[in-house]
C-alpha positions in Angstrom: 0.0 0.0 -0.2 1.2 3.1 -0.6 1.9 5.5 2.2 2.0 8.7 0.8 -1.7 9.8 0.0 -2.1 7.7 3.5 -0.4 10.6 5.7 -1.0 10.3 9.6 -2.6 7.4 9.7 -1.8 3.5 10.9 -2.8 0.9 7.8 -3.8 -2.3 9.5 -2.8 -5.2 7.0 -5.2 -8.0 8.3 -3.9 -11.2 7.2 -5.7 -13.4 4.6 -8.3 -16.0 6.8 -9.3 -19.4 6.2 -12.0 -21.5 8.3 -10.4 -24.6 10.4 -13.3 -26.4 10.7 -13.5 -29.7 13.4 -15.8 -32.2 12.7 -17.7 -33.8 15.6 -19.6 -36.9 14.5 -22.7 -37.5 16.9 -24.9 -39.8 15.0 -24.1 -38.7 12.2 -24.5 -35.0 12.5 -21.6 -32.6 11.1 -21.3 -29.4 12.8 -20.0 -26.4 10.4 -17.7 -23.5 11.2 -18.4 -20.1 12.2 -17.0 -17.5 9.7 -16.6 -13.6 9.3 -18.7 -11.2 7.3 -16.9 -9.8 4.7 -18.2 -5.6 4.9 -15.2 -3.9 2.8 -12.0 -2.7 3.7 -14.1 1.1 5.1 -16.4 -0.7 6.9 -16.3 -0.3 10.6 -17.8 -4.1 10.9 -17.0 -7.2 9.7 -13.6 -9.1 9.5 -11.2 -5.5 10.2 -9.4 -6.3 7.1 -7.7 -3.3 5.8 -8.7 -1.0 8.3 -7.1 2.7 8.3 -6.2 4.8 12.1 -5.1 8.0 12.7 -1.8 7.8 15.0 -3.5 10.4 17.3 -6.6 8.4 18.1 -7.0 8.1 22.2 -6.1 5.0 23.9 -9.6 2.9 25.0 -11.4 4.2 21.5 -13.6 1.3 20.5 -12.2 1.3 16.7 -13.7 -1.6 15.3 -16.5 -4.4 15.6 -15.8 -7.9 14.6 -19.0 -9.7 13.2 -19.4 -12.9 12.2 -21.7 -15.8 12.3 -22.2 -19.8 12.7 -24.4 -21.4 10.3 -25.9 -23.9 13.0 -27.2 -20.3 14.6 -24.5 -21.4 17.4 -23.5 -18.7 19.5 -19.5 -17.6 18.7 -16.8 -15.8 20.4 -13.9 -13.6 19.2 -10.9 -13.8 19.4 -7.2 -11.8 18.9 -3.6 -12.1 18.6 -0.4 -10.7 17.3 3.0 -12.5 15.9 5.3 -13.4 18.8 7.4 -10.3 20.1 5.5 -7.8 18.7 3.6 -5.5 21.0 -0.2 -5.5 21.2 -2.2 -2.7 20.6 -5.5 -3.8 20.7 -8.1 -6.1 22.7 -11.2 -7.8 21.5 -14.4 -8.4 23.7 -15.2 -12.4 23.6 -18.9 -11.8 23.0 -19.6 -8.6 21.0 -17.0 -8.3 18.9 -15.5 -4.8 20.5 -12.2 -4.1 19.3 -10.8 -1.3 21.6 -7.0 0.8 21.6 -5.2 -0.1 24.4 -1.7 1.7 23.7 -0.9 4.7 22.2 -0.1 5.0 18.0 3.1 6.2 16.6 3.1 6.0 12.5 6.7 7.5 12.3 7.8 4.3 15.2 5.6 1.6 13.2 3.0 2.5 10.4 1.2 -0.8 9.8 0.0 -3.4 12.8 -1.1 -7.0 11.2 -3.3 -8.6 13.7 -4.9 -12.2 13.7 -8.7 -12.1 14.4 -10.7 -15.5 15.0 -14.2 -16.6 16.0 -15.2 -19.7 16.8 -18.8 -21.8 18.2 -16.9 -23.7 20.9 -16.6 -26.4 18.5 -15.0 -25.5 15.5 -12.7 -21.7 15.1 -11.7 -19.8 11.9 -8.4 -18.7 12.1 -3.7 -18.7 11.3 -2.5 -17.4 7.6 -3.5 -19.4 4.7 -1.6 -21.7 2.7 -3.6 -22.9 0.2 -3.2 -20.0 -2.6 0.5 -19.1 -4.2 0.7 -15.7 -6.7 3.2 -15.5 -9.2 5.6 -12.6 -8.3 5.6 -11.5 -12.2 2.1 -11.9 -13.6 0.3 -12.0 -10.4 -1.9 -14.7 -11.2 -3.5 -16.2 -8.2 -3.4 -20.4 -8.0 -4.4 -23.3 -5.7 -0.9 -24.2 -4.5 -0.3 -28.4 -5.3 -2.0 -30.7 -3.0 -4.3 -28.1 -1.4 -8.1 -28.6 -1.6 -11.0 -26.1 -1.2 -13.9 -27.4 1.3 -17.2 -25.2 1.5 -17.9 -27.1 4.0 -14.4 -26.2 5.9 -14.2 -22.4 5.1 -16.6 -20.9 2.8 -14.2 -17.7 2.2 -10.7 -16.5 1.8 -9.3 -13.5 2.2 -5.9 -12.6 1.0 -3.6 -9.2 0.9 -2.0 -9.0 -2.4 1.2 -6.0 -2.2 2.3 -4.7 -5.4 5.6 -3.5 -5.3 7.6 -1.4 -7.8 11.9 -1.7 -8.8 12.7 0.8 -6.4 14.5 4.7 -7.3 16.0 7.4 -6.1 13.5 10.1 -4.5 13.8 13.2 -2.3 18.0 11.7 -2.3 16.9 8.5 -0.6 16.3 5.1 -2.5 13.0 4.3 -2.2 10.5 1.2 -3.1 7.3 2.2 -3.8 4.1 -0.2 -3.0 0.2 -0.6 -2.4 -1.9 -3.4 -1.5 -5.1 -4.9 -2.0 -7.4 -7.8 -0.5 -9.1 -10.3 -2.7 -12.3 -12.4 -1.2 -12.3 -15.4 -2.1 -15.8 -17.0 -1.7 -16.1 -21.0 -1.7 -18.9 -22.8 -4.1 -20.2 -25.6 -2.7 -20.9 -28.7 -4.3 -22.6 -32.0 -3.7 -20.0 -33.9 -1.2 -21.3 -33.8 2.2 -24.0 -36.4 3.4 -27.4 -35.5 5.1 -27.5 -34.1 9.2 -30.1 -35.5 11.8 -31.3 -32.0 13.7 -31.6 -32.0 17.2 -30.4 -35.6 17.9 -30.8 -37.6 19.9 -34.2 -38.8 19.6 -36.6 -40.3 21.9 -40.5 -41.2 21.7 -43.0 -42.8 23.7 -46.0 -45.1 23.3 -48.8 -44.7 26.3 -51.2 -46.7 27.0 -53.9 -44.5 25.4 -51.9 -44.7 21.9 -53.7 -46.2 19.2 -52.9 -47.9 15.8 -51.7 -44.8 14.0 -50.8 -42.5 16.3 -47.9 -40.1 15.6 -44.9 -41.2 18.0 -41.8 -39.1 17.0 -40.8 -37.0 13.9 -37.2 -36.9 13.0 -35.8 -34.1 10.9 -32.3 -34.1 8.5 -30.7 -32.1 6.0 -28.6 -32.1 3.1 -25.1 -31.2 4.2 -24.6 -29.4 1.4 -26.5 -26.2 2.5 -25.9 -23.8 -0.2 -27.4 -26.5 -3.0 -29.2 -29.0 -0.6 -31.1 -32.2 -2.4 -34.3 -33.5 -1.1 -34.3 -36.1 1.9 -36.3 -39.2 1.6 -36.4 -40.7 5.3 -36.9 -44.8 6.0 -36.2 -47.5 8.9 -33.3 -49.5 8.9 -33.8 -52.2 11.6 -35.4 -52.1 15.1 -38.8 -52.0 14.4 -40.4 -55.5 14.5 -43.3 -54.5 12.6 -44.8 -52.5 14.7 -43.9 -49.1 13.7 -44.0 -47.3 10.0 -42.3 -43.5 8.9 -43.5 -41.0 6.6 -40.8 -41.3 3.5 -40.8 -37.3 3.1 -42.1 -36.0 6.7 -39.7 -38.0 8.6 -42.9 -39.1 11.2 -43.3 -42.3 12.8 -46.1 -44.1 13.2 -47.8 -47.0 15.4 -48.8 -49.5 13.6 -50.5 -51.9 16.4 -52.5 -51.3 19.5 -50.3 -50.9 23.1 -51.3 -54.2 24.8 -49.5 -56.1 21.8 -46.4 -54.6 22.4 -44.0 -57.3 23.9 -41.0 -54.8 24.5 -40.9 -51.6 26.5 -37.9 -50.0 24.6 -37.5 -50.4 20.8 -34.2 -48.8 19.4 -35.3 -48.1 15.9 -32.4 -47.7 12.8 -33.7 -44.6 10.3 -31.9 -43.9 7.2 -31.9 -40.2 5.7 -30.9 -40.6 2.2 -30.4 -37.3 -0.6 -31.9 -38.1 -3.4 -31.1 -37.1 -6.6 -33.3 -34.7 -9.3 -33.2 -37.9 -11.3 -34.6 -39.9 -8.5 -31.7 -41.4 -7.5 -30.2 -41.8 -3.9 -26.9 -40.6 -3.1 -25.4 -39.6 0.5 -27.1 -41.2 3.7 -27.2 -40.9 7.4 -28.4 -43.2 9.7 -29.5 -42.5 13.3 -31.3 -44.6 16.0 -34.6 -43.4 17.4 -35.6 -44.8 21.0 -39.4 -45.3 21.7 -40.1 -46.5 24.6 -43.6 -48.2 26.4 -44.8 -46.0 29.2 -46.6 -47.0 32.4 -47.6 -50.9 31.6 -46.5 -51.9 34.8 -46.3 -55.4 34.3 -43.4 -56.3 36.0 -42.8 -57.4 39.5 -39.2 -56.3 41.1 -36.6 -59.1 40.2 -32.9 -59.9 42.4 -30.3 -60.3 40.0 -27.0 -62.3 40.9 -24.0 -62.2 38.8 -25.6 -64.2 36.3 -28.7 -63.0 35.5 -32.2 -63.4 37.9 -31.6 -64.9 41.5 -33.7 -65.7 44.4 -31.3 -67.2 46.3 -27.8 -66.0 47.7 -25.3 -67.5 49.9 -22.4 -66.3 51.8 -19.6 -67.5 54.4 -17.8 -65.9 56.4 -16.4 -65.6 60.0 -18.3 -65.0 63.1 -18.5 -61.2 65.0 -18.0 -59.2 62.2 -17.2 -55.9 62.4 -20.6 -53.5 63.4 -20.9 -51.2 60.2 -19.2 -53.4 57.8 -20.9 -54.3 54.7 -21.2 -58.2 53.8 -18.7 -58.6 50.6 -19.8 -61.8 49.2 -22.9 -60.5 48.6 -23.8 -59.1 45.0 -27.4 -58.3 44.9 -29.0 -56.5 42.3 -32.7 -55.2 42.6 -34.7 -53.8 39.4 -38.2 -53.1 38.3 -38.5 -52.4 34.7 -41.9 -50.4 34.7 -41.2 -46.4 35.0 -41.9 -43.3 37.1 -43.7 -44.6 40.6 -44.6 -48.1 38.7 -40.9 -48.8 39.0 -40.5 -47.4 43.1 -40.7 -49.8 45.8 -39.4 -50.6 49.6 -36.8 -52.6 50.5 -36.8 -54.8 54.2 -34.2 -57.7 55.3 -36.3 -59.9 57.6 -34.6 -62.4 60.0 -33.5 -63.6 63.3 -32.7 -60.6 65.8 -31.5 -57.2 64.4 -28.1 -58.4 63.5 -28.5 -56.7 59.7 -29.4 -54.0 58.1 -30.4 -53.2 54.2 -29.3 -50.1 52.1 -30.8 -48.4 50.2 -34.4 -49.1 52.1 -36.4 -47.4 48.5 -35.0 -48.0 45.0 -36.4 -46.7 41.6 -35.9 -48.9 39.1 -32.6 -50.5 39.7 -30.0 -50.1 42.8 -27.5 -52.3 43.9 -28.4 -54.0 47.3 -25.9 -53.3 50.2 -26.1 -55.8 53.3 -24.6 -53.9 56.5 -23.8 -55.4 60.5 -25.9 -54.0 63.0 -25.4 -56.2 66.1 -21.9 -58.2 65.6 -22.4 -60.4 68.8 -25.6 -62.3 67.9 -23.9 -63.4 64.6 -22.7 -66.3 67.0 -21.4 -69.5 65.6 -22.0 -71.6 69.0 -25.4 -70.2 68.4 -26.0 -70.8 65.0 -24.2 -72.2 62.5 -26.1 -70.6 60.1 -28.5 -67.8 59.4 -31.3 -67.6 57.3 -32.9 -64.1 56.5 -35.2 -62.7 53.8 -35.1 -59.8 51.3 -38.1 -58.1 50.3 -39.0 -56.0 47.6 -42.4 -54.4 47.7 -43.7 -51.4 45.0 -45.2 -48.3 46.9 -47.4 -46.6 44.8 -49.2 -48.9 43.0 -52.8 -51.1 42.9 -50.8 -54.2 42.1 -48.2 -53.7 45.0 -46.1 -56.3 43.1 -43.5 -58.1 45.2 -40.2 -60.4 45.2 -38.0 -61.9 47.8 -34.9 -63.9 48.0 -33.2 -66.1 50.7 -30.0 -64.7 52.2 -28.4 -67.5 53.7 -25.5 -67.0 55.6 -23.1 -69.9 56.7 -21.1 -69.0 60.0 -17.4 -69.5 60.3 -15.8 -70.7 64.0 -13.3 -68.0 65.5 -11.5 -68.3 69.1 -14.3 -65.5 70.8 -15.1 -67.9 73.9 -13.2 -68.8 76.9 -13.0 -71.9 78.9 -16.1 -72.0 81.2 -16.0 -74.0 84.5 -19.3 -76.0 85.1 -19.2 -74.4 88.5 -17.6 -71.1 90.1 -16.3 -73.2 93.1 -15.9 -76.9 93.7 -16.0 -78.4 97.4 -14.3 -81.8 97.8 -14.1 -83.9 101.5 -11.4 -86.3 101.5 -10.4 -88.4 104.9 -6.8 -87.7 106.6 -4.3 -90.6 106.6 -5.6 -91.0 102.8 -2.8 -92.1 100.8 -0.7 -90.0 98.5 -2.4 -89.7 95.2 -5.5 -90.3 96.1 -8.6 -88.4 94.2 -10.0 -85.7 95.7 -12.4 -83.8 93.1 -13.0 -84.0 89.7 -13.7 -80.1 87.8 -15.1 -79.6 84.6 -14.5 -76.8 82.3 -16.1 -76.6 78.2 -14.8 -74.2 75.4 -17.9 -74.0 72.8 -15.3 -73.2 70.2 -14.5 -75.7 67.7 -11.2 -77.7 66.3 -8.3 -77.2 68.7 -10.2 -74.1 69.8 -12.3 -76.2 72.1 -9.7 -78.4 73.8 -8.8 -77.5 77.7 -5.9 -78.0 79.9 -6.1 -77.5 83.4 -3.3 -76.5 86.1 -4.0 -75.5 89.2 -2.3 -72.7 91.6 -2.5 -70.9 94.6 -1.6 -70.7 98.4 -2.8 -74.5 99.2 -2.1 -75.7 95.9 1.2 -77.2 96.7 -0.3 -80.4 98.1 -1.9 -81.5 95.5 -2.0 -81.7 91.6 -4.3 -82.0 88.7 -4.5 -83.9 85.3 -4.1 -81.3 82.6 -6.5 -83.1 80.3 -8.9 -84.9 82.7 -9.0 -81.9 85.6 -9.1 -84.7 88.0 -7.8 -83.4 91.4 -5.2 -85.5 93.5 -2.9 -85.3 96.8 1.0 -85.2 95.8 2.2 -88.8 96.4 4.4 -87.5 99.2 1.5 -86.0 101.0 0.0 -87.1 104.4 -3.1 -85.2 105.4 -4.1 -84.7 108.9 -7.3 -82.7 110.2 -5.7 -81.8 113.6 -2.8 -80.5 112.3 -5.0 -78.7 109.0 -8.3 -79.4 107.9 -9.4 -76.6 105.5 -7.6 -75.9 102.1 -8.6 -73.8 98.8 -6.7 -72.8 95.5 -7.2 -71.7 92.2 -8.0 -74.5 89.1 -7.4 -72.7 85.8 -9.2 -73.7 82.5 -7.2 -72.5 79.5 -7.4 -73.2 75.7 -4.9 -73.0 72.8 -5.1 -69.3 72.3 -4.3 -68.9 76.0 -7.9 -68.0 77.0 -8.4 -68.9 80.4 -11.4 -68.8 83.7 -10.9 -69.6 86.9 -13.1 -71.4 90.2 -11.8 -71.7 93.5 -11.5 -75.4 94.6 -12.1 -75.5 98.7 -10.9 -79.3 100.5 -12.0 -80.1 103.5 -9.3 -82.8 105.4 -12.1 -85.3 107.1 -11.4 -86.1 110.6 -11.0 -89.9 111.9 -11.1 -91.3 115.4 -7.3 -92.0 115.7 -6.6 -90.8 118.8 -7.6 -91.7 122.4 -8.4 -89.8 125.2 -5.5 -88.7 127.8 -5.7 -87.3 131.4 -4.0 -84.6 132.6 -1.2 -85.7 135.1 -2.8 -83.8 138.1 -5.8 -85.4 137.8 -4.1 -88.5 139.6 -4.4 -87.0 142.9 -7.2 -84.6 144.4 -8.3 -84.1 148.0 -12.1 -84.2 148.5 -14.5 -82.1 151.3 -17.4 -83.8 151.6 -20.1 -82.2 149.8 -18.0 -80.5 147.3 -17.2 -82.3 144.2 -13.5 -83.4 142.5 -13.3 -82.6 139.0 -11.0 -84.9 136.4 -10.5 -84.0 132.4 -9.5 -85.7 129.7 -8.3 -84.4 126.4 -9.2 -86.2 122.8 -7.0 -84.7 120.1 -9.6 -85.5 117.3 -10.6 -82.7 115.6 -14.2 -82.8 114.9 -17.2 -84.2 117.0 -18.1 -86.7 117.7 -14.9 -87.8 117.8 -13.3 -85.7 120.4 -16.4 -85.8 122.5 -15.4 -87.2 126.3 -17.8 -90.0 128.3 -16.5 -90.3 131.8 -17.3 -93.2 133.7 -15.9 -95.4 136.9 -15.1 -98.6 136.6 -14.1 -99.6 140.2 -13.6 -98.5 143.2 -11.8 -98.9 146.5 -14.0 -99.1 148.6 -16.9 -100.1 146.0 -20.4 -97.8 145.2 -19.4 -94.6 147.2 -18.5 -92.1 144.6 -21.0 -91.1 141.4 -19.2 -89.2 138.7 -20.9 -86.7 135.9 -20.7 -88.7 132.4 -20.4 -85.4 130.6 -18.4 -82.8 133.3 -16.1 -85.5 134.7 -16.9 -84.4 138.4 -17.2 -87.2 140.9 -18.9 -86.8 144.3 -19.6 -88.6 147.2 -22.6 -90.6 147.3 -25.4 -88.6 148.9 -25.3 -90.5 152.3 -22.1 -89.7 153.2 -22.3 -86.1 155.2 -19.5 -86.6 157.4 -16.3 -87.8 158.5 -17.8 -90.3 161.3 -20.0 -91.9 158.4 -16.4 -92.3 155.9 -14.5 -93.7 159.1 -17.1 -96.5 159.5 -16.6 -97.3 155.8 -13.1 -97.6 155.9 -10.7 -99.3 158.5 -7.9 -96.7 157.2 -7.1 -93.8 159.4 -5.9 -91.3 156.1 -9.3 -92.1 154.6 -7.5 -91.9 151.0 -9.7 -93.6 148.6 -8.9 -94.9 145.0 -11.5 -94.7 142.2 -10.5 -96.1 138.2 -11.8 -94.1 135.9 -12.7 -93.9 132.4 -12.6 -91.4 129.6 -14.3 -92.8 126.4 -14.9 -91.0 123.2 -17.8 -91.2 120.9 -16.1 -91.7 118.0 -16.6 -94.9 115.4 -15.1 -97.0 116.5 -14.6 -95.7 119.7 -11.1 -95.5 121.6 -11.1 -95.3 125.5 -8.5 -95.0 128.5 -8.5 -95.3 132.4 -6.7 -93.5 134.9 -6.6 -94.5 139.1 -7.7 -91.3 140.8 -6.5 -91.0 144.6 -9.3 -88.8 146.8 -8.1 -87.8 150.0 -11.6 -87.5 152.1 -11.6 -84.3 154.8 -13.8 -82.3 156.5 -14.0 -78.3 157.1 -15.5 -77.0 160.3 -17.5 -74.3 158.1 -21.0 -74.9 157.1 -23.2 -72.9 154.8 -23.0 -72.3 150.6 -19.6 -69.8 151.2 -18.1 -73.1 152.6 -19.3 -75.1 150.1 -18.3 -72.2 146.8 -14.7 -71.7 148.5 -14.0 -75.6 148.6 -15.3 -76.1 145.0 -13.0 -72.9 144.0 -10.1 -74.7 145.4 -10.1 -76.5 141.4 -11.1 -73.7 139.3 -8.9 -70.5 141.0 -9.9 -68.3 138.2 -13.9 -68.3 139.4 -12.6 -67.4 143.2 -10.4 -64.8 141.6 -13.7 -63.2 139.4 -15.8 -63.5 143.0 -13.2 -61.1 144.6 -13.1 -58.7 142.0 -16.1 -58.7 141.4 -17.4 -57.4 144.9 -14.2 -55.0 145.4 -16.2 -53.3 142.1 -19.3 -53.2 144.0 -18.0 -51.7 147.2 -16.2 -49.2 145.2 -19.5 -48.1 143.2 -21.6 -47.7 146.7 -18.8 -45.7 148.7 -18.8 -43.3 145.6 -22.6 -43.2 145.2 -22.8 -42.3 149.4 -19.9 -40.4 148.9 -22.1 -38.2 146.1 -25.4 -37.8 147.9 -23.8 -36.3 151.3 -22.2 -34.0 149.4 -24.7 -32.3 147.1 -27.1 -32.2 150.7 -24.3 -30.5 152.6 -23.9 -28.3 149.4 -28.0 -27.8 149.3 -28.7 -27.3 152.9 -26.1 -26.3 155.5 -24.7 -22.8 154.9 -22.8 -21.0 157.0 -23.5 -17.6 158.5 -20.7 -14.7 159.0 -20.0 -13.8 162.5 -18.6 -10.6 162.1 -19.3 -8.2 159.4 -21.6 -8.1 156.2 -19.9 -8.8 152.9 -22.2 -7.3 150.3 -22.1 -8.2 146.1 -24.2 -8.1 143.6 -25.8 -11.1 142.3 -25.3 -12.5 139.0 -28.8 -12.5 137.1 -30.8 -15.7 137.3 -32.7 -17.0 135.1 -36.3 -18.1 135.7 -35.7 -21.2 135.8 -32.8 -20.6 138.8 -35.0 -21.9 141.7 -37.1 -24.5 140.2 -33.8 -26.0 139.6 -31.1 -25.4 141.7 -28.3 -28.5 140.9 -28.3 -27.2 137.4 -24.6 -26.7 135.8 -24.6 -23.2 136.4 -24.3 -23.2 140.2 -22.4 -26.3 141.1 -21.0 -27.3 137.5 -20.9 -31.1 136.3 -19.7 -32.7 139.9 -21.8 -29.9 142.1 -19.1 -27.4 142.0 -19.7 -24.1 144.1 -16.9 -21.6 142.7 -19.5 -19.3 141.9 -20.2 -18.8 145.9 -17.8 -15.5 147.2 -16.6 -17.4 150.7 -16.6 -14.8 153.3 -13.7 -12.9 154.9 -14.4 -13.1 158.2 -12.6 -15.8 160.5 -14.7 -19.1 160.4 -15.2 -18.8 164.6 -18.0 -21.2 164.6 -16.0 -24.3 163.2 -19.3 -25.0 161.3 -18.8 -28.5 159.3 -18.0 -26.9 156.3 -14.2 -26.2 157.8 -12.3 -29.8 158.1 -9.8 -28.9 161.2 -10.9 -25.8 163.7 -8.2 -24.9 166.7 -10.1 -22.0 167.2 -12.5 -21.9 169.9 -15.9 -20.1 169.5 -16.9 -17.3 171.7 -20.1 -17.2 173.3 -23.0 -17.2 170.5 -24.7 -14.4 169.4 -28.5 -14.4 169.3 -29.6 -16.7 166.9 -30.8 -14.9 163.1 -34.3 -14.3 162.1 -35.6 -16.4 159.4 -34.2 -16.1 155.7 -37.0 -14.6 153.9 -38.2 -17.3 151.2 -36.6 -16.9 147.6 -37.7 -14.4 144.8 -40.3 -15.2 142.7 -39.6 -16.1 139.2 -40.9 -12.7 137.6 -37.9 -11.0 139.2 -36.4 -8.4 137.2 -32.6 -9.1 136.1 -32.4 -4.9 136.5 -33.1 -4.5 140.1 -30.2 -4.3 142.7 -29.7 -7.6 144.1 -28.5 -8.2 148.0 -26.5 -11.1 149.8 -28.6 -12.1 152.9 -26.5 -11.1 156.3 -25.9 -13.7 158.8 -24.7 -14.6 162.4 -22.2 -16.7 163.5 -23.2 -19.8 165.4 -26.4 -19.9 163.5 -27.7 -22.5 160.9 -30.2 -21.0 158.1 -33.4 -23.1 158.4 -34.2 -24.8 155.2 -37.3 -23.6 153.7 -39.8 -25.2 152.3 -40.4 -25.0 148.0 -43.1 -23.4 147.5 -45.3 -23.4 144.1 -45.1 -21.0 141.9 -49.2 -21.5 141.1 -49.8 -20.6 145.1 -52.8 -18.7 146.3 -50.7 -15.7 147.5 -49.9 -12.9 145.0 -46.5 -13.0 143.5 -46.4 -9.5 143.7 -47.2 -8.9 147.5 -44.8 -11.9 148.6 -42.0 -10.3 146.4 -42.8 -6.8 148.4 -42.7 -8.3 151.8 -39.3 -10.3 151.0 -37.8 -7.0 150.1 -39.2 -5.5 153.2 -37.6 -8.2 155.3 -34.8 -8.3 153.8 -33.7 -4.3 154.5 -34.8 -4.5 158.1 -32.7 -7.3 159.1 -29.4 -5.3 157.1 -30.6 -2.0 159.2 -30.5 -4.0 162.4 -27.4 -6.0 162.0 -25.4 -2.6 161.0 -27.0 -1.2 164.1 -25.3 -3.4 166.1 -22.0 -3.8 164.7 
């Protein structure tokens, strides 16, 4: 292009365009590339070819609007690129196509700007310089390059910029080359080389229960791919109609030929062919698409359970007992399906079986779902309780009148695990074994069982504990024996206890306690004490002998006493249980004794037998020499003392009891005397009057004179003020008195009665004056409910008190 006539402007050289079409094959439909409008070099919208722009155009100015379209009517987007490394002066809005200047122009620095613009419909894009054309540099003839072809469906228009340059020469003292440019627009003419295209695929049609033969089900539409020179389209059904559907050859309308009740399938996939027809009625190119026709709402299919190989109503699974809770049963592959549509294909799933071991999900299904069974109660899935479990899986339609349903059995075979410890038949065992049993004797048999199967159910026994040293156990049978070297003696130890352990092969175990009692045998004879051989008997008092049997239990250690022989005969009796020996009742004095025997020492012999009650019974005898004497004392005390000789502790207990009683009586009498003296015997002063304020008294002071406020816990009288005058009258309140009293003064007047209960604490209190050698008389307690007026009584008492005080003061 010539620069001279366009001084002050920047010429935009827009390179020649070609359309790059991406062909998307989707059910035989072709999508064409979008293209720009060619509105000429002086237009402000179009393909932006050869745009002239003043260099003083402000930055941010909209300089052009790209404009194009898509053959299928899809929305288009615009783009703009520059040569790599070159400065970008423009920006395009992708939707509106508005081109904006984003940098300042300088014609002296750059008088041409080359820009590449593009247009796209999302699938295809038109842009990059053309390589399809070549020009002869001398003749200017434009040709298609060898090996290149033009395709109307890919690019309908090509834009080529042709530049003409002269040979150059001297101009204004410089060598310059003059040039000029022009844009060529090459329009491609369409030819019949593209098959028909179906519009609006994919296709779906429906047959309803109310449809009738001849009803229009669906209409397909196709057009010739060569849009500038299209051929007529003829439709036909290629396959899949099963003779129940037909199609209109010119309109493409699919028609139902039979009654819906005669349809044997719910889904029909019909292949429809669209063919081009030439003016000579010859079929040319064609395209095929699929029309899916579904038969709606017949509800003639119940839910069905499927396994890996098709419909199935029994599912079996083998698994270990006690699976983790929340885990799904991996071995079950169950699918449930209802071939109906809509609400007719909606159903509930429910699992019925023992307890609440398992849970099924999902619980509501529409059309089809994979069934999952989850573990809820692991403990209940126990091999020892049941080695197989059977459940019913139910599928029931929800909102249909027919309420079609289906069932399937789920059978679970459980495998055992070592989930149990051995358990004894009892928590404890009690055994009895005779003493002196030989070593290795059987004591007791314990039994423990393990419900687990196989080796897990094998139980081994062992014992331990403080008493287990004398015993051993058979590891397999659980029979407990005594150790071979053991000799059991009930008199040494009669009770043993220890623990027995039952353990399985994995180390799980349980314990039980064994109590062994050594039964006593009558293997000891009674034995007398050595000091039982000689006794002294006072007439009227018995003597006692004692034997001991070392056997551990009754009746082996229970002894019976009897007199086998006596010298002289028949003069003694013996208590069979206690061993007390006494004279016959007719022997009451030494005179009778001396009449019986000729010996002066009166020493008689008795052969006594001690026999136990065991079986067999053992006995022993001893000779008891008894010295008969007579005491001078008579009465029960003498008899008691004589008996106490045989039991000194009895005598000591008696003496201790007497001493305690005497101490108690002494303390009691002393306390009574002390209380009486404090209460009634008050000594009056002889020389002077001691005045002091009385402490306020409570209302019950006169009613309860011995309360702790007056005398304390032990009748104290610390609160009473002791007069400072000499106690010259040597009264009973002084233990030692060396002063001889002078002649007694006149008797003091009688003390006034105590103040009434309504005595006020604020009134002034006076102590009662006393005269020496006179004891105040004991006034009788008066009832507060007497007939005299309490106020009058108080006034009289107060007057008497003051009169006595005045007389005493005048006297001294």
